[in-house]
Every structure is written in structure tokens, then in C-alpha cells.
C-alpha positions in Angstrom: 0.0 0.0 0.0 2.8 2.4 0.9 4.5 1.6 -2.4 1.3 2.6 -4.3 1.2 5.9 -2.4 4.8 6.6 -3.4 3.9 5.9 -7.1 1.0 8.3 -6.9 3.1 11.0 -5.3 5.8 10.6 -7.9 3.2 10.9 -10.7 1.8 14.1 -9.1 5.3 15.6 -8.9 6.0 14.7 -12.5 2.9 15.9 -14.2 3.3 19.7 -13.5 6.9 19.6 -14.8 5.5 18.9 -18.3 3.6 22.1 -18.3 6.0 24.5 -16.4 9.4 25.9 -17.1 11.2 27.6 -14.3 7.9 28.4 -12.5 6.0 29.7 -15.6 3.3 27.7 -17.4 2.0 28.1 -21.0 -1.1 30.1 -19.9 1.0 32.6 -18.0 3.3 33.1 -20.9 0.4 33.7 -23.3 -1.1 36.2 -20.9 2.1 38.2 -20.9 2.5 37.9 -24.6 -1.0 39.3 -25.2 -0.3 42.2 -22.9 3.1 42.9 -24.5 1.7 42.8 -28.1 -1.3 44.9 -27.3 -3.9 42.2 -27.8 -6.8 44.2 -26.1 -6.3 47.0 -28.6 -6.2 44.6 -31.6 -9.6 43.3 -30.5 -10.9 46.8 -31.0 -9.2 47.3 -34.3 -11.0 46.8 -37.6 -8.3 47.3 -40.3 -4.5 47.6 -40.5 -2.7 49.0 -43.6 1.1 48.6 -43.7 3.2 50.3 -46.3 6.9 49.6 -46.8 9.5 47.9 -49.0 10.3 44.3 -49.9 13.8 43.2 -50.8 14.5 39.9 -52.6 17.5 38.8 -54.6 19.0 42.3 -54.5 15.8 44.0 -55.8 13.8 46.4 -53.6 10.1 47.2 -54.4 7.3 49.0 -52.7 4.8 46.7 -50.8 1.4 47.2 -49.2 -0.3 44.8 -46.8 -3.9 45.3 -45.8 -5.8 43.3 -43.1 -9.4 43.4 -42.1 -11.3 41.7 -39.3 -11.8 38.8 -38.9 -9.9 37.0 -41.7 -9.2 39.1 -44.8 -5.7 39.7 -46.1 -4.0 41.2 -49.2 -0.4 41.8 -50.1 0.7 43.8 -53.2 4.2 44.1 -54.5 4.2 47.2 -56.7 6.1 47.0 -60.0 6.5 49.8 -62.6 3.1 49.6 -64.3 2.0 46.4 -62.7 1.8 44.5 -59.4 2.0 41.0 -57.9 -0.9 40.2 -55.5 -1.7 37.5 -53.0 -5.1 37.7 -51.2 -7.5 35.8 -49.0 -11.2 36.8 -48.7 -12.1 34.6 -45.8 -12.6 31.4 -47.8 -10.7 31.6 -51.1 -7.0 32.4 -51.5 -5.7 33.7 -54.8 -2.7 35.2 -56.5 -1.8 37.2 -59.6 1.7 37.5 -61.1 2.0 39.1 -64.5 5.3 37.3 -65.0 3.6 33.9 -64.8 0.5 34.6 -66.9 -2.5 36.8 -67.4 -4.9 34.7 -65.2 -5.6 35.0 -61.5 -4.8 31.7 -59.8 -6.8 30.1 -57.0 -4.5 28.7 -54.3 -4.8 25.3 -52.7 -2.9 23.0 -50.4 0.0 24.4 -48.3 0.0 27.7 -50.1 -3.7 28.3 -49.2 -3.2 27.2 -45.6 -0.3 29.6 -45.1 -2.2 32.5 -46.6 -5.2 31.7 -44.4 -3.0 31.8 -41.4 -1.6 35.2 -42.5 -5.1 36.4 -42.6 -5.8 35.5 -39.0 -6.2 39.1 -37.7 -5.9 38.2 -34.0 -2.9 36.0 -34.4 -2.7 32.2 -34.3 -1.4 32.1 -30.7 -4.6 33.8 -29.7 -6.9 31.6 -31.8 -5.2 28.2 -31.9 -7.9 26.5 -29.7 -10.8 27.5 -32.0 -8.7 26.3 -35.0 -8.4 22.9 -33.5 -4.6 23.2 -32.9 -2.5 22.2 -29.9 0.1 24.3 -28.2 2.8 23.3 -25.8 5.7 24.9 -24.0 8.8 22.8 -24.9 11.4 24.7 -22.9 13.8 27.7 -22.8 16.5 28.2 -25.4 19.0 30.8 -26.5 18.6 32.5 -29.9 21.1 35.1 -30.9 22.2 35.5 -27.2 18.6 36.0 -26.1 16.8 33.6 -23.9 13.5 32.6 -25.5 10.5 30.4 -24.7 9.9 27.8 -27.4 6.2 27.2 -27.9 5.3 24.5 -30.4 2.0 24.5 -32.2 0.8 21.2 -33.7 -1.8 20.8 -36.4 -3.9 17.7 -37.1 -2.0 17.4 -40.5 1.2 16.9 -38.5 2.7 20.3 -39.5 4.3 22.2 -36.6 5.1 25.8 -36.0 7.6 26.9 -33.3 7.3 30.3 -31.8 10.4 31.8 -30.0 9.2 34.4 -27.5 11.7 36.7 -25.7 11.7 36.0 -22.0 12.0 39.7 -21.2 9.8 41.4 -23.6 7.3 38.5 -24.3 7.4 39.4 -28.0 7.9 36.9 -30.8 11.4 37.0 -32.2 11.3 34.1 -34.6 9.0 31.4 -36.0 9.9 28.1 -37.6 7.4 26.3 -39.9 8.0 22.7 -40.6 6.2 21.5 -43.7 6.4 19.1 -46.6 6.3 20.2 -50.3 6.5 17.5 -52.9 7.6 15.0 -50.3 10.5 17.3 -49.3 10.8 18.5 -45.7 11.3 22.3 -45.5 11.9 24.6 -42.6 10.8 28.2 -43.2 11.9 30.8 -40.7 10.6 34.3 -40.0 12.5 36.8 -37.8 10.8 39.8 -36.3 12.4 43.0 -34.8 12.1 46.8 -34.7 8.9 46.6 -32.7 6.9 49.8 -32.5 3.7 50.9 -30.8 0.8 51.7 -33.0 -2.6 52.5 -31.4 -1.5 50.5 -28.3 -0.6 47.5 -30.5 3.1 46.5 -30.7 4.0 45.6 -34.3 7.3 44.5 -36.0 8.5 46.9 -38.6 11.3 44.6 -39.8 10.6 41.0 -40.9 13.0 38.5 -42.5 11.6 35.4 -44.2 14.1 32.6 -44.9 12.9 29.7 -47.0 15.8 27.4 -47.9 18.3 29.7 -49.7 15.7 32.4 -50.4 15.8 35.5 -48.2 12.9 38.0 -48.3 13.1 41.1 -46.2 10.3 43.5 -45.4 10.7 46.9 -43.8 7.6 48.8 -42.9 7.6 52.6 -43.1 4.0 53.5 -42.2 1.1 51.7 -40.5 -2.5 53.1 -40.7 -5.3 51.8 -38.5 -9.1 51.6 -39.0 -9.2 53.0 -42.5 -12.3 51.9 -44.4 -11.4 48.9 -46.7 -14.0 47.6 -49.2 -14.4 43.8 -49.1 -14.0 43.8 -52.9 -10.2 44.4 -52.4 -9.9 40.9 -51.1 -12.1 39.0 -53.6 -11.6 37.5 -57.0 -14.1 36.8 -59.7 -13.0 33.1 -59.9 
């Protein structure tokens, strides 16, 4: 009987350790992340328009990103006399690239899934439960000399996303997306810095996306909040 009690006590001591790292559990970290990023203000925000520049393979072009509650998203890369567009209207994702043809293309598979996640106005760390995803705190690591919490989000498909959150600021410094494209495993990274306060939200003005050998860098110059945005900006006739 005493042996059984010892087993139960050991189990009770072990279980909390799977949810806590140095006295902090996942829920506490998320509460601090929401406060640091200005989540209450985001809940009251209807639209966000970001204007800046995109650099890829040595070429820099103007870029605009518009977002609208609850799940509309559009990004335009502005070329001389033309533009490259990716958008999501809440159900359909589409793209237009004049270098690839004259038609608008409907997206599907991994491309559609990633675009739908980009359209999540409130952020996937705030909506993961309603999306049917699981989130766990895996530990503390060092990234570029900064201690970060590593939060791993798991999807039913098996795809995972790791969020590296600064232990001091509670802002996201990096994400890693693990996915398969044509049976090849790919890790796509995004780095975030130059955070600034906009209408009590704290937003990154500098983003690096690293996908294999491809580096894409976005620098935001201006952010406008709650401008009227017509839903037709996000839709396609297809």
C-alpha cells in the first residue's frame, strides 16, 4: 500500500513539470504575450494597412499589406506599371503574377493554408484553440544570445510551428514552420524585430523570411489603423 502511495506522489510531482518551465506555465506566458503585443487594442481594431518595401535577390520594391477583421488579407508588391498580388477573402485564396501569366490563380494545399494563417487578424497564438490546434511549451533556449521560450503549435495534419518568445519582452522574435512540399521537408523561418507601438498595438517593422536559400526582407515605413477597406479588395471573380 505504501508503495502505491509513493507511485501516486511521484506521478503528481512529475505531471506539473511537463507544463511548467522555471515556474511559468503556458497560460502565464500567453497572458504576458497578449499584454506585450497589445492584444486588447487589436480586438478593438478593424483594419490595418502597412506600407513599406520588400527586398529579394537584390531587388527592392514597394509593398502594401492590408488586413481586415476577422480574416481578410491582401499583399501587393508594386512594380512599374503592374503588381504582384496575394489575397484571402475569408474562404478563397488567390494570386496574380504578370510574369507567370494573365490569369488569377486560386491557391490550394500548403499555399492556401499559409495564406489563411496570415489572414488571422488576431494571431494564431490567440486563436489556436478555435482552429483545433494544440500548443505546448517545450522549454527555454538561446537564440542570438537572447533567452526565449519555445512554444510548439501542432496541427492535425502533422505540421508544426515553433514560436520563439523573448523571456524579457514577451514578443515573438522568430517562428519556424516545418512543412512538406512534394515530399521534401522544408523549414521556413521568419525573424521579427524593430517593434513599435501603433494604437497601443506593438508591431514588428522589420521581418526576414528565410525559405531554404531564399531570403525575403520586409521593412515597414507606415502603419495606418481603422481606414475603411472595401471587401472587394480581397475578392476574385473566380
